[in-house]
matplotlib code that plots the C-alpha trace (Angstrom):
import matplotlib.pyplot as plt

x = [96.6, 95.5, 97.2, 98.3, 99.6, 102.5, 102.3, 105.5, 104.8, 108.0, 109.3, 110.6, 112.6, 114.3, 115.1, 116.5, 118.9, 120.3, 123.9, 124.8, 125.6, 122.2, 120.3, 122.3, 121.3, 117.6, 118.1, 120.0, 116.9, 114.7, 117.1, 116.8, 113.1, 112.9, 115.1, 112.8, 109.7, 111.3, 112.4, 108.8, 107.1, 105.6, 105.6, 106.3, 104.0, 104.9, 106.1, 108.3, 110.0, 108.0, 109.6, 109.2, 105.6, 106.4, 106.7, 103.2, 99.9, 96.6, 93.3, 89.9, 86.6, 85.5, 82.1, 82.2, 85.6, 88.9, 91.2, 95.0, 97.4, 101.1, 102.1, 100.3, 96.8, 97.9, 100.9, 101.8, 105.4, 104.9, 104.0, 103.9, 107.4, 106.9, 104.8, 105.0, 102.3, 102.7, 100.9, 100.9, 98.9, 100.7, 99.7, 101.4, 104.7, 104.3, 103.7, 106.8, 108.9, 107.3, 108.7, 112.1, 110.9, 109.1, 112.5, 112.1, 108.4, 105.2, 104.3, 100.7, 99.5, 96.3, 94.5, 93.4, 89.6, 88.2, 85.0, 82.0, 81.0]
y = [134.2, 131.0, 127.7, 124.9, 121.3, 120.4, 116.5, 114.8, 111.3, 109.4, 105.9, 104.6, 102.0, 104.6, 106.4, 103.4, 102.8, 106.2, 106.6, 109.3, 111.8, 111.3, 111.7, 114.9, 116.2, 115.8, 117.4, 120.3, 120.8, 121.0, 123.6, 125.7, 125.3, 126.8, 129.7, 130.2, 130.2, 132.7, 135.0, 134.8, 135.7, 132.3, 131.1, 127.5, 126.6, 122.9, 119.9, 116.8, 113.8, 110.8, 107.4, 104.6, 103.5, 100.2, 101.7, 102.9, 101.2, 101.3, 101.2, 100.2, 99.4, 95.9, 94.6, 97.1, 96.2, 98.0, 96.1, 97.2, 96.2, 97.0, 99.5, 101.9, 101.2, 100.5, 98.6, 101.5, 102.2, 105.8, 106.6, 109.9, 110.7, 114.1, 117.3, 121.0, 123.4, 126.8, 130.1, 132.3, 134.9, 133.9, 130.4, 131.0, 131.7, 128.8, 126.6, 127.9, 127.1, 123.5, 122.8, 122.6, 119.6, 118.0, 117.0, 113.2, 112.8, 114.8, 117.4, 118.0, 121.5, 121.2, 124.0, 123.3, 123.3, 126.2, 125.8, 127.5, 130.7]
z = [203.8, 202.3, 203.6, 201.4, 201.9, 199.7, 199.3, 198.3, 196.9, 196.0, 195.0, 198.2, 196.5, 194.3, 197.4, 199.2, 196.0, 196.2, 197.6, 200.0, 197.4, 195.7, 198.9, 199.7, 196.2, 197.2, 200.5, 198.9, 196.7, 199.7, 201.2, 198.0, 198.1, 201.5, 200.5, 197.4, 199.7, 202.1, 199.3, 197.9, 201.0, 201.6, 205.3, 206.1, 209.2, 209.3, 207.5, 207.9, 206.2, 206.7, 207.6, 205.1, 204.5, 205.8, 209.4, 209.3, 210.1, 208.2, 210.1, 208.6, 209.9, 208.9, 210.2, 212.9, 214.1, 213.7, 211.4, 211.6, 208.9, 208.7, 205.9, 203.5, 202.3, 198.8, 197.3, 194.9, 194.4, 195.1, 198.8, 200.6, 201.7, 203.2, 203.4, 203.9, 205.2, 203.6, 204.1, 201.0, 199.0, 196.0, 194.6, 191.3, 193.2, 195.3, 192.3, 190.6, 193.8, 194.0, 190.4, 192.0, 194.1, 191.2, 189.4, 190.5, 191.4, 191.1, 193.7, 194.9, 196.1, 197.9, 199.8, 203.3, 203.8, 205.6, 207.8, 206.5, 208.3]

ax = plt.figure().add_subplot(projection="3d")
ax.plot(x, y, z, "-o")
ax.set_aspect("equal")
plt.show()
Protein backbone atom coordinates (compact mmCIF):
# COMPACT_ATOMS: atom_id res chain seq x y z
CA UNK A 1 0.00 0.00 0.00
CA UNK A 2 1.11 3.54 -0.67
CA UNK A 3 1.19 6.03 2.18
CA UNK A 4 0.10 9.65 1.97
CA UNK A 5 0.26 12.63 4.26
CA UNK A 6 -2.89 14.73 4.29
CA UNK A 7 -1.82 18.30 5.14
CA UNK A 8 -4.45 20.61 6.57
CA UNK A 9 -3.59 24.29 6.27
CA UNK A 10 -6.08 26.66 7.83
CA UNK A 11 -6.63 30.29 8.75
CA UNK A 12 -5.88 30.24 12.47
CA UNK A 13 -7.60 33.58 13.00
CA UNK A 14 -10.82 32.24 11.50
CA UNK A 15 -10.61 29.20 13.77
CA UNK A 16 -10.18 31.40 16.84
CA UNK A 17 -13.26 33.42 15.86
CA UNK A 18 -15.49 30.33 15.64
CA UNK A 19 -17.91 29.73 18.47
CA UNK A 20 -18.28 26.30 20.08
CA UNK A 21 -20.94 25.20 17.59
CA UNK A 22 -18.73 26.20 14.64
CA UNK A 23 -15.77 24.28 16.03
CA UNK A 24 -17.95 21.26 16.70
CA UNK A 25 -19.11 21.33 13.07
CA UNK A 26 -15.46 21.12 11.98
CA UNK A 27 -14.79 18.23 14.36
CA UNK A 28 -17.93 16.50 13.05
CA UNK A 29 -16.54 16.71 9.48
CA UNK A 30 -13.33 15.08 10.68
CA UNK A 31 -15.31 12.26 12.30
CA UNK A 32 -17.23 11.75 9.05
CA UNK A 33 -13.90 11.82 7.17
CA UNK A 34 -12.65 8.99 9.42
CA UNK A 35 -15.80 6.96 8.76
CA UNK A 36 -15.41 7.45 4.99
CA UNK A 37 -11.78 6.38 5.14
CA UNK A 38 -12.65 3.22 7.04
CA UNK A 39 -15.55 2.40 4.70
CA UNK A 40 -13.25 2.89 1.69
CA UNK A 41 -10.58 0.53 3.02
CA UNK A 42 -8.07 3.29 3.75
CA UNK A 43 -5.95 2.89 6.90
CA UNK A 44 -5.10 5.88 9.10
CA UNK A 45 -1.64 5.27 10.56
CA UNK A 46 -1.20 8.60 12.31
CA UNK A 47 -2.20 12.21 12.56
CA UNK A 48 -2.95 15.01 14.95
CA UNK A 49 -4.44 18.45 15.37
CA UNK A 50 -1.63 20.94 15.92
CA UNK A 51 -1.55 23.74 18.46
CA UNK A 52 -1.58 27.32 17.15
CA UNK A 53 1.53 28.19 15.11
CA UNK A 54 2.51 30.84 17.65
CA UNK A 55 3.33 27.98 20.06
CA UNK A 56 5.99 26.62 17.72
CA UNK A 57 9.59 27.52 16.99
CA UNK A 58 11.44 27.97 13.73
CA UNK A 59 15.10 27.01 13.61
CA UNK A 60 17.42 28.31 10.88
CA UNK A 61 21.16 28.21 10.42
CA UNK A 62 22.57 31.75 10.11
CA UNK A 63 26.32 32.14 9.66
CA UNK A 64 26.88 28.64 11.02
CA UNK A 65 24.81 29.28 14.16
CA UNK A 66 21.32 28.08 15.00
CA UNK A 67 18.86 30.95 15.04
CA UNK A 68 15.59 30.24 16.81
CA UNK A 69 12.50 32.41 16.43
CA UNK A 70 9.05 32.04 17.92
CA UNK A 71 6.23 30.96 15.64
CA UNK A 72 6.06 29.72 12.07
CA UNK A 73 8.61 30.43 9.32
CA UNK A 74 6.14 32.71 7.51
CA UNK A 75 3.54 35.22 8.58
CA UNK A 76 0.90 33.83 6.21
CA UNK A 77 -2.69 33.64 7.46
CA UNK A 78 -2.85 29.94 6.58
CA UNK A 79 -0.69 27.69 8.72
CA UNK A 80 -0.55 23.93 9.11
CA UNK A 81 -3.33 23.04 11.55
CA UNK A 82 -3.14 19.26 11.42
CA UNK A 83 -2.33 16.18 9.40
CA UNK A 84 -3.25 12.57 8.76
CA UNK A 85 -1.08 9.70 7.58
CA UNK A 86 -3.10 7.30 5.45
CA UNK A 87 -2.24 4.03 3.73
CA UNK A 88 -4.30 3.23 0.67
CA UNK A 89 -4.31 1.58 -2.72
CA UNK A 90 -7.08 3.95 -3.88
CA UNK A 91 -5.76 7.49 -4.33
CA UNK A 92 -8.94 8.57 -6.11
CA UNK A 93 -11.08 7.35 -3.20
CA UNK A 94 -8.79 9.11 -0.75
CA UNK A 95 -9.05 12.30 -2.78
CA UNK A 96 -12.84 12.06 -2.76
CA UNK A 97 -12.87 11.62 1.02
CA UNK A 98 -10.53 14.63 1.45
CA UNK A 99 -13.05 16.82 -0.36
CA UNK A 100 -15.12 16.68 2.84
CA UNK A 101 -12.30 18.44 4.71
CA UNK A 102 -11.73 21.00 1.95
CA UNK A 103 -14.97 22.86 2.74
CA UNK A 104 -13.17 25.76 4.44
CA UNK A 105 -9.53 25.47 3.35
CA UNK A 106 -7.52 23.54 0.78
CA UNK A 107 -6.25 20.06 1.61
CA UNK A 108 -2.93 18.78 0.28
CA UNK A 109 -2.43 15.07 -0.37
CA UNK A 110 1.23 14.20 -0.67
CA UNK A 111 2.79 10.76 -1.10
CA UNK A 112 5.53 9.81 1.31
CA UNK A 113 8.93 9.34 -0.33
CA UNK A 114 10.22 5.82 -0.52
CA UNK A 115 13.96 5.08 -0.39
CA UNK A 116 15.39 3.84 -3.68
CA UNK A 117 16.16 0.14 -3.78
